[in-house]
C-alpha positions as CSV (number, residue, x, y, z in Angstrom):
1,M,4.0,-6.4,4.0
2,I,5.0,-9.0,6.4
3,E,8.8,-9.6,6.9
4,L,10.0,-11.7,9.3
5,E,13.9,-11.5,9.9
6,S,15.8,-14.4,11.9
7,I,12.9,-15.8,14.0
8,R,13.3,-18.1,16.8
9,K,10.9,-19.7,18.8
10,S,10.8,-22.7,21.1
11,Y,8.3,-24.6,24.0
12,G,10.6,-25.7,26.6
13,R,13.4,-27.5,24.9
14,H,11.7,-28.0,21.9
15,L,12.8,-25.3,19.2
16,V,9.8,-25.2,16.7
17,L,11.3,-22.3,14.4
18,N,14.9,-22.1,13.7
19,N,16.0,-18.6,12.0
20,L,13.2,-18.6,9.7
21,S,12.8,-15.6,7.4
22,L,9.9,-14.8,5.2
23,N,8.8,-11.6,3.5
24,V,5.0,-11.5,2.2
25,S,4.5,-8.3,-0.2
26,K,1.7,-6.4,-0.7
27,H,-0.9,-7.7,-3.1
28,E,1.0,-11.2,-2.8
29,V,-0.5,-14.3,-1.5
30,A,1.4,-16.8,0.6
31,V,0.9,-20.6,1.7
32,L,2.4,-22.5,4.5
33,L,2.9,-26.1,3.7
34,G,4.4,-28.7,5.8
35,P,3.6,-31.9,7.6
36,N,2.3,-31.6,11.7
37,G,4.7,-30.1,13.6
38,V,7.0,-27.9,11.6
39,G,5.9,-24.8,13.0
40,K,3.2,-23.2,10.6
41,T,0.5,-22.4,13.4
42,T,3.4,-20.8,15.6
43,T,4.5,-18.5,12.7
44,L,0.7,-17.9,11.7
45,N,0.8,-16.8,15.6
46,I,3.3,-14.7,15.8
47,I,2.3,-12.7,12.7
48,A,-0.9,-12.1,14.7
49,G,1.0,-10.9,17.6
50,I,-0.4,-13.9,19.8
51,I,2.5,-15.1,20.6
52,N,6.5,-13.3,20.6
53,P,9.4,-14.9,19.5
54,D,12.2,-15.6,21.1
55,Y,14.3,-13.6,19.4
56,G,14.0,-11.7,15.7
57,R,12.0,-9.0,14.3
58,V,9.0,-8.9,13.1
59,V,7.3,-6.1,10.6
60,I,4.2,-5.7,9.5
61,D,3.2,-2.6,7.0
62,N,6.7,-0.9,7.5
63,K,6.2,-0.7,11.2
64,I,8.5,-3.1,13.9
65,V,5.9,-5.0,15.9
66,F,8.2,-6.8,17.7
67,E,12.4,-6.8,17.8
68,K,15.0,-8.9,20.2
69,W,17.8,-9.8,19.6
70,I,20.3,-11.6,21.6
71,L,24.1,-10.5,22.1
72,K,26.7,-12.7,21.4
């Protein structure tokens, strides 16, 4: 199971992911489609743990692997 909740990622002033949420259950197959520059590789790198989002939560197999929230 993969769960992304309210993921935000930017590179400098370039916002790549803004409030991305995604759930992929066990035994499901998911595909990320879209034009260049919309955050597909960034999303996969976050799931793989290669990069961290600016904030949000990443849960893999019911274990929180990243969680950071901005307090308002």
